[in-house]
N, C-alpha and C positions, 0 to 999 in steps of 0.2 A: 734154348736154341734161339739164335738171333734171327727170328722169322716174324711173320704177322701172327696175331693170335686170333682165335675165333671169339668174337663178342656178339652174341645173338641180340643183345639189348640196344645196340647202336642203330639198328634199322637202315644202314647204309654202308658204303665202302670206305667212308672217312673213318679217322680216329682208330685205325687198325695198328697204330705203333703200339710198342710195348710202354707202358706207364712207368715212370720212375727210371728211365734209361736215358742216356745222352747219345747212344749211337743210333744209326740207321740199320735196320735189319737186312740181311743179306738176301732174304725172300720176301717180297712184299706185293701186295695187290695194287694195281693201278686203277685211277679214277679218271674218267674223261674230263678235260678242262671244261666243257659245256655244263656237265653236271655240277662241277664245283662251283663255277660262276652263278649258275641259276640259284643254287642253294645259298650262296653267300648273299645274293641280292635280296632274296626272301627275309633272311635274318636281319640284314641291314634295314629293310623296310620296317621290319617289326620293331627294331631298337629305336629308330627315328621317330616312330609313332609314340613309343613310350616316353622317349626324352621330350617331345613336343607336349605331351600331356603333363609332364613333370614341371617343365618351365612355365606352362599356362597356371599351374597350381601354385606358383611362386617358389619353386625350389631353387636353391643356390648350390652350385659345386665350387669348392675351393681346394686348391692343391697346394699345401704348406706343411711346414713341421709343427706339431701340436704343441712344441715347446714355445712357440711364439703365436698367438691367436690374436694379435693387436688390431686386426681388422674387424673382429667380431666384439660388439659392445658387451660390457659387464651385465650380469643378471638378465640375459636377453634369450636364453636357449631354455626351452621346456623340458627337454629330456635328452641324454646323451647314451648312446650304445658304442662301445668301444672293443675292438678285438685286437689287442696290442701284441707286439712280439713276445714270444715265450722264452726269454733267457736266450739260451744258445741253440735252440731247437732248429730254426732256420736262418740262413745268413741271406737275407732278401736282396741287399744290393749286389752282393757277389753272385748270387744265383741269376741275376739280370743281366750279367756281364756280356754274354754272347749277344743277345739281341740289342743291347746298348751300344755295343762296339760297331755293329751294323748301322744304327742310327747316328752314331758319332755323337751321342749325348750320354753322359754318365751321371748317376745319382751321386748327390753330395752327401756321403755317408758320415759327415762329422757328428750329426745329431741323431743318427740311427740307433734306436734303443735295443741293442742286443749285447750279447756276451761274446767277445771275439777277441782272441789273444793277438790275431794279426793287426787288429785296430786298436790295440791296447785298451781295450774295454773288459774290466772284470766285473764282479758284482757290484762294487761300489759305484762304478761309472754307470752301470745299467740302472740301479737305484735312483741316482741322481738324475738321469735323463727321464725315467718314468715319473718321479716326484715332480720335475719341472713341468712335464706334460699334464699331470693330474692337477697341478696348482692352476694352470690355465683353464682346464676344464672347470674347475670349481669357481673360478671368477666369472666365466660367462654363463654357467647355470644359475637359474633363478633359485632364491631361496625355497627350501621345503620341497624341491624336486629331486629326482633320481639320476644316478649314473649306474648303468649295467656294464660290467666287464666280463667278457668271455675269456677264460684262461685255461691253458693246457700245459703242463709241465710236471714231470715225475720227481723233480729234485726239491727237497724242502726248503733248501736255501733261497730258491728263485721264488717259491711261494711265500716265504717270509718277507723276501724283498718287495713283492707286489703289495702285500698288505701294508707294510711300512710306508711305502710311497703314497698309498691311498690315505692312510691315517695323517701323515705329515703335510698333505695338501689341503686338510680341513673336512675331508668326507667322514662320515661315520658308517662302518660297514653294518648292514642290517641282517643280511642273510647270505649264505653261500649253498647252492644247490647244483644238481647235476643237469646238464643239458645232453640229451641223447638224440643226436642227429641221424640215427638209424645207419647212414651210410659214412663210414670213417675216411679220413684222409689216406694217402698213400703211406704216410709215416705211422699212423695209428693202426693201420692194417698189417704192415709188414715189420715195423721196427720192434726189436726185442725189448721188453720192460715197459713199453709205451702204455699210457693210460688211454683206454678206449673211449671215454667220454670226456667231454669238456666241463669245466666248472663255471658257473654263472655267480658272480659277486654282484650283489645289489647294494649300493651304498647311497645315502642321501646327504644333501647339503642342508644343515640344521636351519631352522627358522630365524629370520633376522632379529626378531625380538629376543628370542632365547640367546642368541649370541651375544646381543648387546649387554644383556643382564649378567651373562657368564663372565664377559670380559670386565664390566664395571666391578663386579664382586670378586674378581680373581678366582672363581669356583667355590668360594666360601658359602657354605650353606646351600649349595647347588646341586649336592648329590642326588636328592630326592628328584629334582627337576630334570636332571640328566637321565635317570632312569625311566621317569615318566615319558620323556621325549623319545627315548630308545623304543619302549613298549608300544608307544602310540603309532611308531612307524613300521612295526612288525605285523605281518599278516596274522589274523586270528587263529590260523592254522598253527598247532604246537610246533616248535622248532627249537634246536639246540640253543639258539640265540636267546631264548627265554629262560634258560637255566641259570641258576646262581652263579656258577663259575664264569660262564660267558658274559654275564652282565657286569660282574666285578671286574673282569679282565678288560672289558670295554671301557669302563669309567676310569680304571687305573691308567690305561694307555692315553686316554683323552687328557688327563690332568697333568701326566708327565709331558706329553707333547707340548702343552702350553705353559709349562713350569709353575703350575699351581700347587699349593700345599695339598698334601694327601692326609685326610683325618680319619679315614676308616681302614681297618685291617679286615680280613675275611670274616672274623666272628661278628664285630659290630656291624659290618656291611649286611650280614644275614639278618640280623635284628632290624635294620632299616627296612629290608624287604618284607620281613614278617609283620612289621607295625604298620606298613603303608601300602602294601599290595596283596594280591590274592594269589595263593598257590593251588593249581588245580593240575592233578596228575603230574606234579613235578615241574610245572611250568609256571612262571610269574605272569600275572595280568594286572592291568588297572581294574579299578571296581566296574567302570562303565563297559569293559570288554567281557565280563562274565557272562551275562545273558547270551550275547553273541556266540561265545564259545560253546556253552551248553546247547544252543539251539543247533549250531553246527554239528556238535557231537551227536545229538539225538537223531539227526538225519541219516546216520551211517550205520551200516551193520557192523558187527564185531570184526569181521574180515577186512571190511574197507578201512576201518580204524586202524588196526594192526598194520595193514599195508602202508598207510600213510606214515605212522610213526616210525615203522621201519626205515622209510625212506628219508627220515631226518637225521640218521647216523652222520657222524663225522667221517668224511670220505678217506681221510689219510691221518694216521696217528705219527705225529712228529716229535712229540715231547710228552712230559709227564702230565701236563695240563690237558692236553688233547686226549690222552689215554683216560684220564679220570672222567672227563665229559663224556667220551664214547661209552665207557662202562656205565655210567649213571643212565644215559639214554638206552643202553642195551637192557638194563635191569628193569624193564616196565613191570615184570614179574620175576620173582625169585628164580635164580638159575644156578646149577652146579658148577664148579670149577672147570669140568672138562668142556662144557658147552661154551662158557666164556672164552676159554683158551683157544679153542678150535676156530672161533670167529675173529678173535682178536688178533692172532699171529699173522695172518695174511696181509693186513693192512698196516702193520707196525713197521714204520721205517725212521726210527729215531738216529740222528746223528749229532755228533758233538754234545752228547747229553748222556750223563750217567743216570739213566732212569731205573729206579727199582723194579725188581722182578714183579711180574703180574700177581703173583700170590700175595706180595707185600703190599702192593697198591690195594688190593682187595681187602686184606686184613685190617688196614689203616684208615680206610675211607668208607668202608661199607659194613653192613651187619652181616654176620654169619649165624644163621638160624635154621636148625633142621638140616644141616649139611648143604644149605643153599645160601648164596649171597643175595641180599636185597639193599634197596636204598634206605637211609634213615627216614622214618616216617613222621616224626614230630620235631618241634623246636629244640626240645631237651637232647634227643639223640645227635642232631646236626651240630648243635653248639659244643657238645663233648668231643665229637670227631674234629671240629674246626680248632678247639683248644689244644688237643693233643697234636694236631698237625703243625699249628704254630710253633709248639715247643720244639718239635722234631726239626723242622726247617730252621729255627734259630740255632740249634746245635749244629747242625750241618754247615750253616753259614759261618758261625763263629770258628769252627774248625778250619774252614776254607780261608777266613781271613788271617788266622794264625799261620797257616801254611803260606800265604802270600807274603807275610812279613819276615819269615824266617828263611823261605827257599830260595835259592840262588837262580835256578832255572825256571822255565815255564811250567805251569800246571797242565798236565796232560789231561786228567778227567775231572769234569765238574758235573754237579747236579744242577742243572739250569734252574729248576723250580726253586731250589734253596737259594741260587744266586740272585733271582729276580726278587724273592721274598726278602732277602738281606738288603738288597739294593733299595728296595722300598722303605724299609726301616731307616736306613742310612739317609735317605732323602728327606724322610718326615723329620728326622732329628738333626738335620744339616751336617751330617758326617760325610761330606763330599770327598775328603781325602782317602777315606776307607774305599770308597767306590773306585778311586783311581788307583790305589795301592793294588787292589785285585786286577783291575783291568790290564795294568801293565804286566801281569804275570799270566795272561791268557793269550792263547794264540789268536792271530787275526781271524782264522777260520771260525773259532769259537765265537768271537764278538760279532762276526758278520752273519752268524747263523740265527740271530734273534734280533728282531727290531726292538723288543722290549729292553734287551740288554744296551744296545747301542744308545737308546734314548736316555737311560740313566748316566751312562758315560759321558755323553755329549753335554748333558745339563750339568754334570759335575765339574766338568772343564770350564764351562762358562762361569759358574759360580766361584771356582777357585781362582780363575783368571781375574775376576771382578775384585776379589779380596786382595790379590797382589798388586792390582793397578791402585788400590786405595792406600 
């Protein structure tokens, strides 16, 4: 009904309108002008006191587009927290149209980082604007300092876009966790299919000395240093970011982003970890962190430890890689298929990806023992799994390449993990034309669904263009 609502928590007669509506209720309570003015004056006095304290403390307020922060010096900011637009969730400038029309001042939305067909902004434009913003943040942030991004979107393509923008701007993502704000927004509470909690992405700007050495050596022989740098920035608490798959993925992305030669496949990367770092409970640590981890662990009860480890799960399964990482983390102890399946299905939202069935992923990446699946326990088991997986992905990619060379139309279904694996080998061997041959046969939506894929395609275009110019 278009009437006032009963809201016992507001303790007054104000704010009796219906949240999330643009009309005025036909039956509404009235409030005296004197009451309203007195209340506003109280709130303004409180606000002015807070502002006065802030200004005396040296606070600076600036209002501008994050794509251009030239009035802020480079390497001058200690920490950045940002709550950016979430794709097409909210059209900020358009939602402000009513009161802006009363003020006769309108937002210049040319650089508004949203997905909006009316403004001719798709996922590419959104990614470009977010990348430009993060690049400016990277410039003004001091080395070895942190950027925290609050993020909320149910679409995997937008999630991939945000991660791609962060990586392209020079940051390295260290951890993704959940922010439970207790009270949800109107959209979170009422919109069907909405995610109830926001995600928190913590990324860091690498140390200046590390970056200089990395650039000087073009990444050669720096794989150990990269992993050490990453592990040093992670909390001592175990997280999926300390797993083999996530560490390899981070290293791969960083090398491709910078156009450096990749010398490691998943198998010899595991050997690099095994020879130089310490595996504790399925998570990798540098040697100096071992005592701290064991001390932290000894102070917890079994239930407390289980609760923390359960909270380290991947929040959304969007592809084969995140599926394997989720299962690995879920199998802290051996589990039957039915238990894995019932927990896996609700968070699986794969798009533009021909992901193998869950049972196939389990049989090829984990060990079945006494009717329960478990993690590989030693180097021999892990290397055998990695070797078999390499062969399988090779076969899948070669089949895809053959299809791209002979088929006239676009390829409808691809296994993204095989594509990234094959593109990695092509990149290592300088077979850039093979990358472009497949890319030309993929739908735009498939290319845009993964920053990993687009990185290889962009590099291949640059390399082949350079060859043509010569």
